[in-house]
Biotite code that builds the C-alpha atoms (Angstrom):
import biotite.structure as struc

atoms = struc.array([
    struc.Atom([0.000, 0.000, 0.000], chain_id="A", res_id=1, res_name="MET", atom_name="CA", element="C"),
    struc.Atom([1.212, 3.477, -0.857], chain_id="A", res_id=2, res_name="TYR", atom_name="CA", element="C"),
    struc.Atom([1.049, 6.550, 1.327], chain_id="A", res_id=3, res_name="SER", atom_name="CA", element="C"),
    struc.Atom([0.861, 10.143, 0.183], chain_id="A", res_id=4, res_name="ASP", atom_name="CA", element="C"),
    struc.Atom([1.224, 12.460, 3.172], chain_id="A", res_id=5, res_name="ILE", atom_name="CA", element="C"),
    struc.Atom([0.933, 16.222, 2.828], chain_id="A", res_id=6, res_name="HIS", atom_name="CA", element="C"),
    struc.Atom([2.439, 18.901, 5.035], chain_id="A", res_id=7, res_name="PHE", atom_name="CA", element="C"),
    struc.Atom([1.047, 22.435, 4.823], chain_id="A", res_id=8, res_name="TYR", atom_name="CA", element="C"),
    struc.Atom([3.087, 25.404, 5.965], chain_id="A", res_id=9, res_name="TYR", atom_name="CA", element="C"),
    struc.Atom([1.146, 28.595, 6.692], chain_id="A", res_id=10, res_name="HIS", atom_name="CA", element="C"),
    struc.Atom([2.534, 32.101, 6.612], chain_id="A", res_id=11, res_name="GLY", atom_name="CA", element="C"),
    struc.Atom([2.310, 34.556, 9.496], chain_id="A", res_id=12, res_name="ALA", atom_name="CA", element="C"),
    struc.Atom([3.837, 38.016, 9.354], chain_id="A", res_id=13, res_name="GLY", atom_name="CA", element="C"),
    struc.Atom([6.103, 39.205, 6.571], chain_id="A", res_id=14, res_name="ASN", atom_name="CA", element="C"),
    struc.Atom([7.772, 35.819, 6.184], chain_id="A", res_id=15, res_name="GLU", atom_name="CA", element="C"),
    struc.Atom([7.667, 32.505, 8.077], chain_id="A", res_id=16, res_name="THR", atom_name="CA", element="C"),
    struc.Atom([10.614, 30.122, 8.011], chain_id="A", res_id=17, res_name="LYS", atom_name="CA", element="C"),
    struc.Atom([10.145, 26.433, 8.908], chain_id="A", res_id=18, res_name="TYR", atom_name="CA", element="C"),
    struc.Atom([13.291, 24.501, 9.840], chain_id="A", res_id=19, res_name="GLU", atom_name="CA", element="C"),
    struc.Atom([13.900, 21.060, 11.307], chain_id="A", res_id=20, res_name="GLY", atom_name="CA", element="C"),
    struc.Atom([13.325, 17.405, 10.502], chain_id="A", res_id=21, res_name="THR", atom_name="CA", element="C"),
    struc.Atom([10.482, 14.934, 10.078], chain_id="A", res_id=22, res_name="LYS", atom_name="CA", element="C"),
    struc.Atom([10.620, 11.157, 10.555], chain_id="A", res_id=23, res_name="ASN", atom_name="CA", element="C"),
    struc.Atom([8.176, 9.032, 8.551], chain_id="A", res_id=24, res_name="LEU", atom_name="CA", element="C"),
    struc.Atom([8.895, 5.716, 10.304], chain_id="A", res_id=25, res_name="SER", atom_name="CA", element="C"),
    struc.Atom([5.700, 4.078, 9.002], chain_id="A", res_id=26, res_name="TYR", atom_name="CA", element="C"),
    struc.Atom([7.233, 3.819, 5.505], chain_id="A", res_id=27, res_name="LEU", atom_name="CA", element="C"),
    struc.Atom([9.308, 0.840, 4.370], chain_id="A", res_id=28, res_name="GLN", atom_name="CA", element="C"),
    struc.Atom([13.061, 1.168, 4.145], chain_id="A", res_id=29, res_name="GLY", atom_name="CA", element="C"),
    struc.Atom([16.089, 1.647, 6.341], chain_id="A", res_id=30, res_name="ALA", atom_name="CA", element="C"),
    struc.Atom([15.435, 3.795, 9.444], chain_id="A", res_id=31, res_name="PRO", atom_name="CA", element="C"),
    struc.Atom([17.821, 6.504, 8.292], chain_id="A", res_id=32, res_name="GLU", atom_name="CA", element="C"),
    struc.Atom([15.858, 6.867, 5.044], chain_id="A", res_id=33, res_name="SER", atom_name="CA", element="C"),
    struc.Atom([12.767, 7.978, 6.992], chain_id="A", res_id=34, res_name="HIS", atom_name="CA", element="C"),
    struc.Atom([14.326, 11.204, 8.285], chain_id="A", res_id=35, res_name="VAL", atom_name="CA", element="C"),
    struc.Atom([14.377, 14.281, 6.070], chain_id="A", res_id=36, res_name="SER", atom_name="CA", element="C"),
    struc.Atom([15.230, 17.944, 6.549], chain_id="A", res_id=37, res_name="ARG", atom_name="CA", element="C"),
    struc.Atom([12.668, 20.708, 6.349], chain_id="A", res_id=38, res_name="ILE", atom_name="CA", element="C"),
    struc.Atom([13.807, 24.144, 5.233], chain_id="A", res_id=39, res_name="ASN", atom_name="CA", element="C"),
    struc.Atom([10.815, 26.005, 3.807], chain_id="A", res_id=40, res_name="ILE", atom_name="CA", element="C"),
    struc.Atom([10.034, 29.719, 3.749], chain_id="A", res_id=41, res_name="THR", atom_name="CA", element="C"),
    struc.Atom([6.520, 31.074, 3.220], chain_id="A", res_id=42, res_name="VAL", atom_name="CA", element="C"),
    struc.Atom([6.814, 34.584, 1.780], chain_id="A", res_id=43, res_name="LYS", atom_name="CA", element="C"),
    struc.Atom([4.530, 37.468, 2.765], chain_id="A", res_id=44, res_name="LYS", atom_name="CA", element="C"),
    struc.Atom([2.575, 37.278, -0.493], chain_id="A", res_id=45, res_name="ASN", atom_name="CA", element="C"),
    struc.Atom([2.010, 33.488, -0.126], chain_id="A", res_id=46, res_name="GLU", atom_name="CA", element="C"),
    struc.Atom([-0.714, 32.193, 2.161], chain_id="A", res_id=47, res_name="SER", atom_name="CA", element="C"),
    struc.Atom([0.497, 28.577, 2.196], chain_id="A", res_id=48, res_name="ILE", atom_name="CA", element="C"),
    struc.Atom([3.251, 26.300, 0.924], chain_id="A", res_id=49, res_name="THR", atom_name="CA", element="C"),
    struc.Atom([2.985, 22.546, 0.876], chain_id="A", res_id=50, res_name="ASN", atom_name="CA", element="C"),
    struc.Atom([5.107, 19.463, 0.505], chain_id="A", res_id=51, res_name="GLU", atom_name="CA", element="C"),
    struc.Atom([4.087, 15.859, -0.108], chain_id="A", res_id=52, res_name="SER", atom_name="CA", element="C"),
    struc.Atom([5.931, 12.605, 0.476], chain_id="A", res_id=53, res_name="VAL", atom_name="CA", element="C"),
    struc.Atom([4.972, 9.292, -1.105], chain_id="A", res_id=54, res_name="THR", atom_name="CA", element="C"),
    struc.Atom([6.210, 5.837, -0.239], chain_id="A", res_id=55, res_name="GLY", atom_name="CA", element="C"),
    struc.Atom([5.301, 2.235, 0.479], chain_id="A", res_id=56, res_name="ILE", atom_name="CA", element="C"),
    struc.Atom([3.722, 1.702, 3.910], chain_id="A", res_id=57, res_name="VAL", atom_name="CA", element="C"),
    struc.Atom([5.284, -0.843, 6.268], chain_id="A", res_id=58, res_name="THR", atom_name="CA", element="C"),
    struc.Atom([3.548, -4.225, 6.497], chain_id="A", res_id=59, res_name="SER", atom_name="CA", element="C"),
    struc.Atom([3.848, -4.176, 10.303], chain_id="A", res_id=60, res_name="THR", atom_name="CA", element="C"),
    struc.Atom([0.566, -3.014, 11.926], chain_id="A", res_id=61, res_name="PRO", atom_name="CA", element="C"),
    struc.Atom([0.728, -0.468, 14.720], chain_id="A", res_id=62, res_name="GLY", atom_name="CA", element="C"),
    struc.Atom([0.590, 3.174, 15.691], chain_id="A", res_id=63, res_name="THR", atom_name="CA", element="C"),
    struc.Atom([3.549, 5.162, 14.439], chain_id="A", res_id=64, res_name="TYR", atom_name="CA", element="C"),
    struc.Atom([4.457, 8.644, 15.545], chain_id="A", res_id=65, res_name="THR", atom_name="CA", element="C"),
    struc.Atom([5.539, 11.130, 12.903], chain_id="A", res_id=66, res_name="VAL", atom_name="CA", element="C"),
    struc.Atom([7.998, 13.138, 15.001], chain_id="A", res_id=67, res_name="PRO", atom_name="CA", element="C"),
    struc.Atom([8.464, 16.676, 13.848], chain_id="A", res_id=68, res_name="LEU", atom_name="CA", element="C"),
    struc.Atom([11.459, 18.450, 15.271], chain_id="A", res_id=69, res_name="SER", atom_name="CA", element="C"),
    struc.Atom([10.415, 21.702, 13.684], chain_id="A", res_id=70, res_name="LEU", atom_name="CA", element="C"),
    struc.Atom([10.439, 25.396, 14.497], chain_id="A", res_id=71, res_name="THR", atom_name="CA", element="C"),
    struc.Atom([8.434, 28.102, 12.744], chain_id="A", res_id=72, res_name="ALA", atom_name="CA", element="C"),
    struc.Atom([10.151, 31.495, 12.942], chain_id="A", res_id=73, res_name="THR", atom_name="CA", element="C"),
    struc.Atom([8.363, 34.748, 12.106], chain_id="A", res_id=74, res_name="ILE", atom_name="CA", element="C"),
    struc.Atom([11.264, 36.610, 10.515], chain_id="A", res_id=75, res_name="THR", atom_name="CA", element="C"),
    struc.Atom([10.073, 40.173, 11.130], chain_id="A", res_id=76, res_name="ASP", atom_name="CA", element="C"),
    struc.Atom([9.607, 39.610, 14.893], chain_id="A", res_id=77, res_name="THR", atom_name="CA", element="C"),
    struc.Atom([12.029, 36.733, 15.519], chain_id="A", res_id=78, res_name="GLY", atom_name="CA", element="C"),
    struc.Atom([9.354, 34.820, 17.433], chain_id="A", res_id=79, res_name="LYS", atom_name="CA", element="C"),
    struc.Atom([9.801, 31.051, 17.312], chain_id="A", res_id=80, res_name="LYS", atom_name="CA", element="C"),
    struc.Atom([7.067, 28.428, 17.623], chain_id="A", res_id=81, res_name="TYR", atom_name="CA", element="C"),
    struc.Atom([7.617, 24.664, 18.062], chain_id="A", res_id=82, res_name="PRO", atom_name="CA", element="C"),
    struc.Atom([5.472, 22.328, 15.946], chain_id="A", res_id=83, res_name="ILE", atom_name="CA", element="C"),
    struc.Atom([3.742, 19.321, 17.582], chain_id="A", res_id=84, res_name="GLN", atom_name="CA", element="C"),
    struc.Atom([3.989, 15.713, 16.389], chain_id="A", res_id=85, res_name="GLU", atom_name="CA", element="C"),
    struc.Atom([1.117, 13.561, 15.148], chain_id="A", res_id=86, res_name="SER", atom_name="CA", element="C"),
    struc.Atom([0.377, 9.854, 14.652], chain_id="A", res_id=87, res_name="GLN", atom_name="CA", element="C"),
    struc.Atom([-0.244, 7.435, 11.815], chain_id="A", res_id=88, res_name="VAL", atom_name="CA", element="C"),
    struc.Atom([-2.091, 4.138, 12.384], chain_id="A", res_id=89, res_name="ILE", atom_name="CA", element="C"),
    struc.Atom([-1.206, 1.161, 10.155], chain_id="A", res_id=90, res_name="VAL", atom_name="CA", element="C"),
    struc.Atom([-3.781, -1.666, 10.150], chain_id="A", res_id=91, res_name="LYS", atom_name="CA", element="C"),
])
């Protein structure tokens, strides 16, 4: 089974910069292949930027966390906001 997961990055202020990593451990492959860097900037004139990742889902049932070690920084104020993690359930 294939997965197509979408991440949406919203702008706030003049510019919002998203930096960090995500770990899609519910996909097949070596553990190190699940981790990828995020370095996305949403400009003032953009309301949203997105990214999608596709892959083959693991055949092992369970609940998998999708850890996001991510910070959103509003560049005009310097304020930083951590992003929470979410879960994926494989049946």
